[in-house]
VEXTORMAR-189734 format. One record per residue (C-alpha): x, y, z; residue number from 1. Coordinates in nm, 4 decimals. Layout:
N
ATOM         xx         yy         zz     k
ATOM          X          Y          Z   NUM
...
//
This chain:
263
ATOM         xx         yy         zz     k
ATOM     0.0000     0.0000     0.0000     1
ATOM     0.1618     0.3258    -0.1069     2
ATOM     0.1077     0.6949    -0.0830     3
ATOM     0.2705     0.8845    -0.3646     4
ATOM     0.0719     1.2050    -0.4066     5
ATOM     0.2515     1.5359    -0.3847     6
ATOM     0.2071     1.7230    -0.0580     7
ATOM    -0.1359     1.8943    -0.0810     8
ATOM    -0.0303     2.1624     0.1659     9
ATOM     0.3319     2.2738     0.1874    10
ATOM     0.4244     2.4283     0.5201    11
ATOM     0.7108     2.6718     0.5035    12
ATOM     0.7984     2.5903     0.1438    13
ATOM     0.9758     2.8192    -0.0976    14
ATOM     0.9130     2.8448    -0.4671    15
ATOM     1.1738     2.7158    -0.7076    16
ATOM     1.2635     2.8802    -1.0347    17
ATOM     1.0055     2.6746    -1.2189    18
ATOM     0.7381     2.7595    -0.9615    19
ATOM     0.7337     2.4173    -0.7985    20
ATOM     0.7200     2.3869    -0.4223    21
ATOM     1.0412     2.2781    -0.2550    22
ATOM     1.0086     2.1377     0.0965    23
ATOM     1.2500     2.2571     0.3614    24
ATOM     1.5119     2.0232     0.5072    25
ATOM     1.3159     1.7579     0.6967    26
ATOM     1.6130     1.6238     0.8937    27
ATOM     1.6572     1.8965     1.1483    28
ATOM     1.8264     1.7898     1.4734    29
ATOM     1.5052     1.8068     1.6784    30
ATOM     1.1531     1.8794     1.5618    31
ATOM     1.0175     1.8730     1.9210    32
ATOM     1.1906     1.9789     2.2420    33
ATOM     1.0413     1.9742     2.5940    34
ATOM     1.2460     2.1280     2.8732    35
ATOM     1.1335     2.0793     3.2359    36
ATOM     0.7682     2.0962     3.1340    37
ATOM     0.5004     2.0799     3.4012    38
ATOM     0.1231     2.0732     3.3591    39
ATOM    -0.1306     2.1386     3.6304    40
ATOM    -0.5088     2.1556     3.5956    41
ATOM    -0.6506     2.4137     3.8354    42
ATOM    -0.5257     2.3725     4.1913    43
ATOM    -0.4675     1.9968     4.1632    44
ATOM    -0.1213     1.8411     4.1844    45
ATOM     0.0791     1.8356     3.8621    46
ATOM    -0.0356     1.5922     3.5946    47
ATOM     0.3063     1.6161     3.4276    48
ATOM     0.6251     1.7067     3.6148    49
ATOM     0.9715     1.7996     3.4860    50
ATOM     0.9210     1.6357     3.1466    51
ATOM     1.2212     1.6812     2.9180    52
ATOM     1.2857     1.5108     2.5823    53
ATOM     1.3725     1.5713     2.2184    54
ATOM     1.2135     1.4081     1.9143    55
ATOM     1.4161     1.3834     1.5953    56
ATOM     1.2559     1.4799     1.2679    57
ATOM     1.1481     1.1652     1.0863    58
ATOM     1.1563     0.9489     1.4001    59
ATOM     0.8962     0.6968     1.5155    60
ATOM     0.8012     0.7048     1.8850    61
ATOM     0.5663     0.5029     2.1031    62
ATOM     0.4306     0.6667     2.4180    63
ATOM     0.3226     0.4218     2.6857    64
ATOM     0.2341     0.4150     3.0535    65
ATOM    -0.0457     0.3076     3.2851    66
ATOM    -0.3891     0.4689     3.2724    67
ATOM    -0.3674     0.8075     3.4410    68
ATOM     0.0071     0.8398     3.3768    69
ATOM    -0.0459     1.1550     3.1713    70
ATOM    -0.0233     1.0257     2.8122    71
ATOM    -0.3235     1.2183     2.6786    72
ATOM    -0.2077     1.5349     2.8554    73
ATOM     0.1351     1.5039     2.6960    74
ATOM    -0.0216     1.4552     2.3541    75
ATOM    -0.2363     1.7664     2.4047    76
ATOM     0.0794     1.9671     2.4665    77
ATOM     0.2292     1.8196     2.1495    78
ATOM    -0.0617     1.9165     1.9258    79
ATOM    -0.1083     2.2558     2.0941    80
ATOM    -0.4479     2.1920     2.2511    81
ATOM    -0.3007     2.2779     2.5899    82
ATOM    -0.0303     2.5123     2.7158    83
ATOM     0.2036     2.3972     2.9926    84
ATOM     0.1978     2.5448     3.3414    85
ATOM     0.5735     2.5810     3.3297    86
ATOM     0.8749     2.4915     3.1188    87
ATOM     0.9681     2.5351     2.7537    88
ATOM     0.8231     2.3615     2.4467    89
ATOM     0.9813     2.4140     2.1052    90
ATOM     0.8189     2.2883     1.7861    91
ATOM     0.9851     2.3330     1.4490    92
ATOM     1.2555     2.5349     1.6218    93
ATOM     1.0223     2.7920     1.7807    94
ATOM     0.9059     2.8446     2.1386    95
ATOM     0.5325     2.7711     2.1206    96
ATOM     0.4640     2.8610     2.4848    97
ATOM     0.5147     3.2303     2.4050    98
ATOM     0.3853     3.2062     2.0478    99
ATOM     0.1188     3.4689     1.9679   100
ATOM    -0.2263     3.3120     1.9444   101
ATOM    -0.2717     3.4349     1.5876   102
ATOM     0.0152     3.2075     1.4802   103
ATOM    -0.1185     2.8936     1.6483   104
ATOM    -0.3498     2.7845     1.3619   105
ATOM    -0.0563     2.7764     1.1210   106
ATOM     0.1430     2.5594     1.3591   107
ATOM    -0.1521     2.3269     1.4210   108
ATOM    -0.1844     2.2636     1.0472   109
ATOM     0.1652     2.1165     1.0581   110
ATOM     0.0496     1.8542     1.3096   111
ATOM    -0.1922     1.5725     1.2281   112
ATOM    -0.3970     1.4251     1.5126   113
ATOM    -0.5737     1.0879     1.5308   114
ATOM    -0.8103     1.0899     1.8284   115
ATOM    -0.9038     0.7782     2.0216   116
ATOM    -1.2747     0.8544     1.9732   117
ATOM    -1.2270     0.9411     1.6008   118
ATOM    -1.4122     1.2764     1.6217   119
ATOM    -1.5554     1.2464     1.2709   120
ATOM    -1.8250     1.4962     1.1733   121
ATOM    -2.1388     1.2758     1.1709   122
ATOM    -2.3398     1.4654     0.9084   123
ATOM    -2.0524     1.4733     0.6575   124
ATOM    -1.9632     1.1911     0.4220   125
ATOM    -1.6342     1.0052     0.4506   126
ATOM    -1.5084     1.2060     0.1522   127
ATOM    -1.6029     1.5394     0.3112   128
ATOM    -1.4543     1.4432     0.6481   129
ATOM    -1.1205     1.3745     0.4808   130
ATOM    -1.1440     1.6902     0.2684   131
ATOM    -1.2228     1.9105     0.5692   132
ATOM    -0.8606     2.0105     0.6553   133
ATOM    -0.7966     2.1100     0.2941   134
ATOM    -1.1077     2.3273     0.2835   135
ATOM    -1.0243     2.4886     0.6174   136
ATOM    -0.6790     2.5687     0.4792   137
ATOM    -0.8382     2.7416     0.1791   138
ATOM    -0.7582     2.4936    -0.0971   139
ATOM    -0.9593     2.5457    -0.4164   140
ATOM    -1.2375     2.2916    -0.4673   141
ATOM    -1.0943     2.1901    -0.8033   142
ATOM    -0.7715     2.0832    -0.6354   143
ATOM    -0.9303     1.8764    -0.3592   144
ATOM    -1.0661     1.5712    -0.5418   145
ATOM    -0.7340     1.4172    -0.6476   146
ATOM    -0.5678     1.4076    -0.3029   147
ATOM    -0.8889     1.2995    -0.1265   148
ATOM    -0.9545     1.0203    -0.3768   149
ATOM    -0.5985     0.8984    -0.3450   150
ATOM    -0.6203     0.9100     0.0329   151
ATOM    -0.9419     0.7059     0.0259   152
ATOM    -0.7616     0.4395    -0.1786   153
ATOM    -0.4544     0.4598     0.0466   154
ATOM    -0.6587     0.3627     0.3539   155
ATOM    -0.8572     0.1009     0.1614   156
ATOM    -1.1884     0.2903     0.1525   157
ATOM    -1.2080     0.3841    -0.2125   158
ATOM    -1.5681     0.2611    -0.2375   159
ATOM    -1.6901     0.4249     0.0861   160
ATOM    -1.6468     0.7918     0.0024   161
ATOM    -2.0180     0.8789     0.0215   162
ATOM    -2.0914     0.6764     0.3350   163
ATOM    -2.1692     0.8477     0.6654   164
ATOM    -1.9523     0.7685     0.9714   165
ATOM    -2.2402     0.5945     1.1534   166
ATOM    -2.2538     0.3259     0.8830   167
ATOM    -1.8848     0.2354     0.9190   168
ATOM    -1.7210    -0.0199     1.1445   169
ATOM    -1.4813     0.0957     1.4166   170
ATOM    -1.1822     0.0017     1.2045   171
ATOM    -1.3191     0.1914     0.9052   172
ATOM    -1.3869     0.5004     1.1157   173
ATOM    -1.0316     0.4836     1.2479   174
ATOM    -0.8945     0.4728     0.8926   175
ATOM    -1.1044     0.7766     0.8001   176
ATOM    -0.9646     0.9563     1.1047   177
ATOM    -0.6107     0.8688     0.9953   178
ATOM    -0.6783     0.9831     0.6385   179
ATOM    -0.8135     1.3153     0.7643   180
ATOM    -0.5107     1.3589     0.9904   181
ATOM    -0.2552     1.2999     0.7148   182
ATOM    -0.4272     1.4533     0.4101   183
ATOM    -0.2186     1.7688     0.4503   184
ATOM     0.1027     1.5668     0.4884   185
ATOM     0.1783     1.6916     0.8409   186
ATOM     0.5319     1.7123     0.9688   187
ATOM     0.4227     1.5469     1.2936   188
ATOM     0.1482     1.2865     1.3377   189
ATOM     0.0123     1.2296     1.6897   190
ATOM    -0.2137     0.9278     1.7465   191
ATOM    -0.3906     0.8568     2.0777   192
ATOM    -0.4521     0.4824     2.1234   193
ATOM    -0.5306     0.4332     1.7520   194
ATOM    -0.5530     0.0544     1.7856   195
ATOM    -0.7551     0.0462     2.1074   196
ATOM    -1.0886    -0.0283     1.9372   197
ATOM    -0.9816    -0.2647     1.6574   198
ATOM    -0.8741    -0.6281     1.6296   199
ATOM    -0.5139    -0.7441     1.5875   200
ATOM    -0.5287    -0.7628     1.2069   201
ATOM    -0.6673    -0.4101     1.1783   202
ATOM    -0.4126    -0.2852     1.4315   203
ATOM    -0.1327    -0.4144     1.2119   204
ATOM    -0.2904    -0.2544     0.9050   205
ATOM    -0.3140     0.0812     1.0794   206
ATOM     0.0482     0.0515     1.1887   207
ATOM     0.1454    -0.0157     0.8272   208
ATOM    -0.0168     0.3152     0.7306   209
ATOM     0.1862     0.4969     0.9966   210
ATOM     0.5061     0.3286     0.8801   211
ATOM     0.4385     0.4336     0.5205   212
ATOM     0.3924     0.7941     0.6271   213
ATOM     0.7041     0.7767     0.8447   214
ATOM     0.9087     0.6614     0.5456   215
ATOM     0.8064     0.9840     0.3744   216
ATOM     0.9641     1.1812     0.6599   217
ATOM     0.6765     1.2441     0.9004   218
ATOM     0.7593     1.2210     1.2708   219
ATOM     0.5181     0.9730     1.4320   220
ATOM     0.4111     0.9661     1.7988   221
ATOM     0.1701     0.6846     1.8922   222
ATOM     0.0275     0.6479     2.2432   223
ATOM    -0.0578     0.2841     2.3069   224
ATOM    -0.0933     0.0098     2.5678   225
ATOM    -0.0244    -0.2556     2.3015   226
ATOM     0.3267    -0.3734     2.3903   227
ATOM     0.3464    -0.6399     2.1138   228
ATOM     0.2609    -0.3693     1.8599   229
ATOM     0.5655    -0.1676     1.9656   230
ATOM     0.8018    -0.4483     1.8710   231
ATOM     0.6804    -0.4443     1.5109   232
ATOM     0.8441    -0.1160     1.4102   233
ATOM     1.2178    -0.1478     1.3701   234
ATOM     1.4074     0.1493     1.5080   235
ATOM     1.1118     0.2950     1.6984   236
ATOM     1.1822     0.4447     2.0408   237
ATOM     0.9640     0.4091     2.3489   238
ATOM     0.8677     0.6948     2.5798   239
ATOM     0.7251     0.5741     2.9110   240
ATOM     0.5304     0.7918     3.1522   241
ATOM     0.4990     0.6939     3.5170   242
ATOM     0.2805     0.9171     3.7357   243
ATOM     0.3453     1.2182     3.5178   244
ATOM     0.7196     1.1714     3.4846   245
ATOM     0.9049     1.0509     3.1774   246
ATOM     1.1287     0.7475     3.2115   247
ATOM     1.4463     0.7830     3.0033   248
ATOM     1.6955     0.5322     3.1455   249
ATOM     1.9425     0.5556     2.8554   250
ATOM     1.9174     0.9332     2.8182   251
ATOM     1.8504     0.8937     2.4461   252
ATOM     1.5295     1.0983     2.4554   253
ATOM     1.6733     1.3885     2.6491   254
ATOM     2.0166     1.3724     2.4908   255
ATOM     1.9709     1.2064     2.1511   256
ATOM     2.2886     1.0977     1.9711   257
ATOM     2.4044     1.3458     1.7129   258
ATOM     2.3717     1.2261     1.3527   259
ATOM     2.7001     1.1182     1.2018   260
ATOM     2.8321     1.3431     0.9291   261
ATOM     2.9866     1.1658     0.6349   262
ATOM     3.3537     1.2516     0.6099   263
//
């Protein structure tokens, strides 16, 4: 199963001499940096405490931990649905904690999110759910059909474009949610328990979709309880939360090895 379409939305691209979009260097040293981040809701004790890590551009990461460990809260910080109570968060090389609110939508379009409960728009067709991010971003209607049709085929739903979400199985709804999250070719994809409501075969199929996107350079962060699933992605790193604190016994998340430069 492949995904070969050109990037529908190009974030931060420059125009070449022939007018074609040229993507910026995707192998920056760190696409995400957390430094001593804490998160507190109201007057309660901290949900996340002193969380520090770096994610390399193009990496594949699994986020795990017991229920209540803070996984969903950490993901919310990653996709800018929540601001930390303290600490520094840098995305794409910029401090997003102090980022003006008017710039947040542009940053959010660079991050795809797959929610555990799908969050599909019930009155829209599968096709229109997937097309929604492109329309929000202002893409012309005449340019939408090709990438949406290809995305439908990519997730194996080419014949379900006019169906409503309520008529789909859980696995089909999850694939629609993934297609909607990646239609704009995000630089980061965040998925919250994407295999929690599907069987083992569908879980593997969904993971194959993530791996295909990762091969194209997208940084993948998947929160999951499925330990066997984590062993199926060669080279993936595991981030483990325990009572709001990140376990990093080797130091590779906080102090990732520098890429070797060919001599």
